[in-house]
VOGU-3710 file (C-alpha; in Angstrom, 3 decimals, decimal comma):
1> xxxxxxxxxx> -12,587/4,315/21,734  -12,008/2,473/18,491  -13,786/5,153/16,437  -11,369/7,793/17,756  -8,390/5,578/16,905  -9,783/5,154/13,376  -10,187/8,924/12,910  -6,643/9,557/14,126  -5,079/7,011/11,783  -7,200/7,962/8,772
11> xxxxxxxxxx> -6,206/11,614/9,216  -2,861/10,538/7,695  -4,696/10,269/4,349  -5,726/13,959/4,530  -9,460/13,347/4,113  -11,733/16,087/2,870  -14,622/14,123/4,379  -14,457/11,555/7,147  -17,405/9,963/8,918  -16,757/7,021/11,240
21> xxxxxxxxxx> -20,109/5,556/12,233  -20,578/2,881/14,899  -23,462/0,776/13,555  -23,120/-1,905/16,223  -26,507/-1,352/17,854  -28,332/-2,113/14,598  -26,633/-5,535/14,649  -27,721/-6,485/18,179  -28,163/-10,247/18,372  -26,200/-10,895/15,168
31> xxxxxxxxxx> -22,827/-12,553/14,813  -19,979/-10,498/16,183  -22,143/-8,094/18,185  -20,921/-7,367/21,692  -22,229/-5,374/24,625  -20,962/-1,807/24,515  -20,785/-1,637/20,731  -17,642/-0,992/18,729  -18,091/-4,158/16,685  -19,627/-2,910/13,398
41> xxxxxxxxxx> -18,436/0,273/11,679  -19,080/2,233/8,493  -16,512/4,691/7,159  -17,507/7,326/4,618  -14,418/9,057/3,381  -13,170/11,227/0,543  -9,461/11,833/0,110  -7,003/12,971/-2,544  -4,977/9,882/-1,540  -7,529/7,823/-3,497
51> xxxxxxxxxx> -6,754/9,579/-6,805  -6,124/7,063/-9,548  -6,903/4,071/-7,326  -9,576/1,508/-8,047  -12,110/0,380/-5,462  -10,044/-2,560/-4,221  -6,874/-0,454/-3,989  -8,737/2,178/-1,946  -10,038/-0,487/0,426  -6,559/-1,944/0,824
61> xxxxxxxxxx> -5,111/1,486/1,591  -7,692/2,070/4,329  -7,129/-1,408/5,808  -3,354/-0,849/5,807  -3,785/2,557/7,439  -6,054/1,147/10,159  -3,592/-1,703/10,766  -4,218/-3,632/13,981  -7,641/-2,042/14,487  -9,240/-4,174/11,772
71> xxxxxxxxxx> -8,851/-7,544/13,558  -10,410/-6,017/16,702  -13,767/-5,353/15,044  -16,294/-7,679/13,441  -17,423/-5,698/10,393  -16,228/-2,694/8,416  -18,210/-1,141/5,569  -16,309/1,341/3,400  -17,674/4,099/1,179  -14,605/5,735/-0,356
81> xxx> -14,312/8,505/-2,921  -11,616/10,608/-4,504  -11,757/14,284/-3,601
//
């Protein structure tokens, strides 16, 4: 499962909070939706790795950490905070 892969990779950032939410079903019929889900995700995460980073830098760090997962999904919403 993609969500499990995301959790495993994001664990490298030592999160104090990590929620990976598959929101695919709420996008049924919209662009990028596919049967079985795993197309639209929301990540809520707090990590000391975000200390001193701006919003864009935090997003880039998460995208880099997820690597080849990002092109396999349609949408990724990020809610990131320093812990």
